[in-house]
C-alpha positions in Angstrom: 1.9 -1.0 -8.5 -0.5 1.8 -7.6 -2.1 1.8 -11.0 -2.9 -1.9 -10.7 -4.4 -1.2 -7.3 -6.8 1.3 -8.8 -8.8 -1.5 -10.4 -9.9 -2.4 -6.8 -11.2 1.1 -6.2 -14.7 0.4 -7.6 -15.0 -2.7 -5.5 -14.0 -1.0 -2.2 -17.4 -0.3 -0.7 -18.4 -3.9 -1.1 -15.2 -5.2 0.5 -14.5 -2.7 3.2 -13.6 -5.4 5.7 -11.3 -7.2 3.2 -7.6 -6.3 3.3 -6.5 -4.5 0.1 -2.9 -4.2 -1.1 -2.0 -0.5 -1.0 1.8 -0.9 -1.6 4.1 -3.6 -2.8 7.9 -3.8 -3.3 10.8 -6.2 -3.3 13.0 -3.5 -1.8 13.0 -3.9 2.0 14.2 -0.3 2.6 11.2 1.1 0.7 8.9 -1.2 2.7 10.4 0.1 5.9 9.8 3.7 4.8 6.2 2.8 3.8 5.6 1.2 7.2 6.9 4.3 9.0 4.7 6.6 7.0 1.6 4.5 7.7 2.5 4.3 11.4 2.9 8.0 11.6 -0.5 8.5 10.0 -2.1 6.1 12.5 -3.1 3.6 9.8 -3.2 0.0 10.8 -1.7 -2.4 8.2 -0.6 -5.9 7.7 2.4 -7.3 5.8 2.3 -10.3 3.5 5.4 -11.6 1.8 6.0 -14.2 -0.8 9.0 -12.8 -2.8 7.2 -9.5 -3.1 6.2 -7.8 0.1 2.7 -6.4 0.2 1.3 -3.9 2.7 -2.5 -4.4 3.1 -5.0 -2.1 4.7 -8.7 -2.6 5.6 -11.4 0.0 5.5 -12.3 2.3 2.5 -11.2 5.5 4.1 -8.0 4.1 5.4 -7.2 2.5 2.0 -7.7 5.8 0.2 -5.6 7.7 2.8 -2.8 5.0 2.7 -2.6 5.2 -1.1 -2.4 8.9 -1.0 0.4 8.8 1.5 2.4 6.1 -0.4 1.9 7.6 -3.9 5.3 9.4 -4.0 7.0 6.4 -2.5 5.6 4.2 -5.4 7.3 6.6 -7.9 10.6 6.5 -6.0 10.5 2.7 -5.8 9.8 2.5 -9.6 12.7 4.7 -10.4 15.0 2.7 -8.2 14.3 -0.5 -10.2 15.4 1.0 -13.6 
């Protein structure tokens, strides 16, 4: 999930006002933890769900910060699906 989001990294400066997916999961518990981490960091986000729940963030610096915060959570979510 995070690796696929890295392809957007080069486009960020052109789309700083466009929401970018920083985390996605079908596990509602993991989404809840991700939301709590972003709230604690003061990062505004939006939730989009269509089978897979996506957390989206706007703004280059916020996107980078959110991805760093959620990196370990991505790894835990991946291990949970095995």
